SEBA-320178 format. One record per residue: residue in one letter; x, z, y of N, C-alpha, C in turn. Coordinates in steps of 0.05 Angstrom, whole numbers, plus 5000, padded with zeros to 4 digits. Each point is the difference from the previous one (the first is absolute). Example, Ala and Ser with C-alpha at 12.3 -4.5 7.8 and 13.67 -1.06 7.14 Angstrom:
! SEBA-320178
  r  n.px  n.pz  n.py  ca.px  ca.pz  ca.py  c.px  c.pz  c.py
  A  5264  5156  4886   4982   5000   5024  5018  5000  5024
  S  4993  4986  5021   5016   5001   5024  4985  5014  5022
! end
This chain:
! SEBA-320178
  r  n.px  n.pz  n.py  ca.px  ca.pz  ca.py  c.px  c.pz  c.py
  M  5246  4793  4714   4990   4995   5026  4986  5025  5011
  N  5003  5004  5025   4988   5023   5014  4986  4991  5025
  Y  4984  5018  5012   4987   4994   5025  5016  5014  5022
  F  5003  4985  5022   5014   5011   5023  4983  4995  5025
  A  5000  5020  5018   4986   4998   5025  5020  4997  5023
  E  4994  4981  5017   5017   4997   5024  4989  5018  5022
  I  5017  5017  5011   4992   5020   5020  5012  4993  5027
  K  4983  4999  5020   5009   4997   5028  4985  5021  5017
  N  5016  5016  5014   4989   5022   5016  4981  5018  4984
  G  5007  5004  4975   4985   5018   4983  4975  4988  4988
  I  4994  4975  5005   4976   4987   4990  5007  4978  4980
  V  4985  4998  4978   5004   4980   4980  4991  4973  5011
  Q  5018  4980  4999   4995   4973   5010  4991  4981  4977
  R  5012  5004  4977   4994   4983   4977  5011  5014  4975
  V  4989  4991  4977   5009   5010   4974  5007  4976  4983
  I  5023  5001  4987   5008   4978   4983  5009  5011  4972
  V  5001  4981  4981   5010   5006   4974  5029  4989  4999
  A  5019  5017  4993   5028   4992   4999  5016  5019  4983
  N  5025  4991  4995   5019   5017   4987  5016  5015  5022
  Q  5011  5023  4994   5016   5015   5019  5023  4983  5010
  D  5012  4984  4982   5023   4983   5008  4992  4980  5022
  F  4976  4989  4998   4990   4981   5020  4997  5014  5027
  I  4989  5024  5000   4997   5015   5025  5027  5006  5012
  D  5018  5009  4983   5027   5008   5009  5016  4976  5010
  S  4993  4976  4992   5015   4976   5008  4995  4993  5030
  G  4979  5011  5012   4994   4994   5027  4984  4975  5004
  S  4991  4987  4978   4985   4975   5001  4974  5003  5015
  V  4989  5023  5002   4974   5005   5014  5005  5019  5023
  G  5024  5000  5011   5006   5018   5022  5015  5024  4992
  D  5003  5018  5019   5015   5025   4996  4989  5016  4977
  P  5017  5005  4979   4991   5015   4977  4990  5028  5007
  E  5009  5011  5023   4991   5027   5008  4971  5000  5009
  M  4989  4976  5005   4972   4998   5009  4980  4998  4976
  W  5010  5001  4976   4984   4997   4976  4999  5025  4984
  V  4976  5009  4992   4997   5024   4984  4983  4994  4976
  Q  5008  5009  4977   4986   4995   4975  4973  5015  4999
  T  4980  4987  4988   4974   5012   4996  4991  4994  4972
  S  4979  5013  4991   4990   4995   4973  4970  5005  4999
  Y  4986  4983  4983   4971   5003   4996  4992  5027  4988
  S  5017  5011  4984   4993   5025   4986  5000  5024  5018
  G  5012  4997  5024   5002   5023   5018  5023  5018  4992
  G  5015  4992  4980   5023   5016   4991  5024  4999  5019
  V  4999  4980  5018   5021   4998   5021  4986  5001  5027
  R  5005  5021  5015   4990   5003   5027  4970  5002  5002
  K  4988  5014  4981   4972   5008   4999  4979  4977  4999
  N  5002  4980  5018   4980   4979   5001  5014  4973  5001
  F  4986  4980  4988   5010   4973   5002  4998  4991  5029
  A  5022  4989  5011   5000   4992   5028  4982  4975  5004
  G  4987  5000  5023   4984   4977   5008  5007  4994  5029
  I  4994  4976  5008   5005   4992   5028  4985  5020  5018
  G  5014  5010  5020   4988   5019   5019  5003  5029  4992
  Y  5009  5005  4976   5005   5028   4991  5024  5011  5016
  V  5000  5026  5003   5022   5014   5013  5020  5008  4978
  Y  5026  4996  5005   5020   5011   4983  5011  5025  5014
  D  4995  5023  4988   5009   5025   5011  5027  5006  4987
  K  5021  4994  5015   5028   5002   4989  5007  5029  4993
  E  4990  5018  5016   5006   5029   4995  4989  5009  4973
  R  4976  4992  4995   4987   5008   4974  5005  4979  4978
  D  5010  4977  5008   5006   4978   4982  4974  4992  4985
  V  4979  4994  5016   4974   4992   4988  4988  4978  5017
  F  4981  4985  4987   4984   4981   5015  4972  5012  5004
  I  4991  4998  5025   4974   5011   5007  4982  4977  5010
  P  4976  4997  4988   4982   4979   5009  4990  5005  5028
  P  4990  4979  5014   4988   5005   5027  4977  5019  4998
  Q  4997  5016  5021   4978   5020   5001  4974  4985  5003
  P  4981  5003  4981   4975   4984   5002  4981  5010  5022
  Y  5000  5026  5006   4983   5011   5021  5016  5023  5013
  F  4995  5003  5026   5014   5021   5015  4996  5028  4989
  S  4976  5005  4989   4993   5027   4990  5013  5006  4973
  W  5010  4981  4986   5011   5005   4973  5027  5013  5002
  N  5007  5016  4980   5025   5015   5000  5018  4990  4978
  L  5026  5002  5005   5020   4992   4980  5004  5022  4980
  N  4996  4993  4974   5007   5019   4979  5030  4998  4996
  E  5014  5022  5006   5029   5001   4999  5011  4996  4972
  N  4985  5006  4979   5010   4996   4973  4998  4971  4991
  T  4978  4987  5006   4996   4972   4991  5007  4980  5021
  C  5002  5008  5025   5004   4982   5023  4978  4980  5002
  Q  4976  5008  4993   4975   4984   5003  4982  5014  5021
  W  4985  4984  5014   4981   5011   5019  4974  5009  4987
  E  4990  5023  5008   4976   5012   4988  4980  5006  5022
  P  4974  4996  4993   4979   5007   5020  4997  5030  5003
  P  4991  5009  5023   4995   5029   5003  4977  5010  4983
  V  4983  4982  4990   4978   5007   4983  5002  4982  4975
  K  4999  5013  4977   5002   4984   4975  4976  4982  4997
  M  5005  4976  4989   4978   4982   4994  4982  5011  4978
  P  4974  4998  5002   4982   5009   4979  5006  4985  4974
  T  4996  5013  4978   5006   4988   4973  4974  4998  4984
  D  4979  4991  5013   4974   4998   4987  4994  4972  4989
  G  5021  4982  5000   4997   4973   4990  4989  4981  5020
  K  4992  5008  5023   4989   4982   5021  5024  4990  5017
  M  4994  4979  5015   5021   4988   5017  4999  5013  5028
  Y  5024  5007  5010   5003   5012   5026  5021  4986  5016
  A  4998  5001  5026   5020   4990   5019  5005  5022  5020
  W  5025  5001  5009   5008   5020   5020  4990  4992  5027
  N  4988  5019  5015   4991   4996   5027  5017  5018  5018
  E  5017  4988  5015   5019   5015   5017  4986  5014  5023
  K  4978  4988  5009   4985   5013   5023  4990  5027  4992
  I  4989  5003  4976   4989   5026   4992  5019  5015  4982
  K  5022  4986  4993   5021   5012   4983  4989  5010  4973
  N  4985  4981  4987   4988   5007   4975  4993  4974  4985
  W  4993  5003  4975   4993   4978   4983  4971  4993  5004
  V  4993  4974  5000   4973   4990   5003  4993  4983  4976
  K  4977  5007  4988   4991   4985   4976  4994  4971  5008
  Q  5009  4981  4984   4995   4971   5006  4975  4990  4986
! end
């Protein structure tokens, strides 16, 4: 069994567990609308989730951008803040207004 993401207009609509034969049978719609994904990130960088973008050119899944100021890491296809979160063991939350981390 594998995981497959249904793609419409480049956006993941749902993710199911199925065999490739089941997808190919058309039982869940056009097989061309389904793309395999994996938890390990070994297939298409990131596990697909509802609302993720499927970038067909790069053949990767990209999560929704959490904040406008965050940048896409082209190697991992994950969003990263413009300022690294402190690693002092305290809890922080991103504040988009000041574009920095705020201690909680």
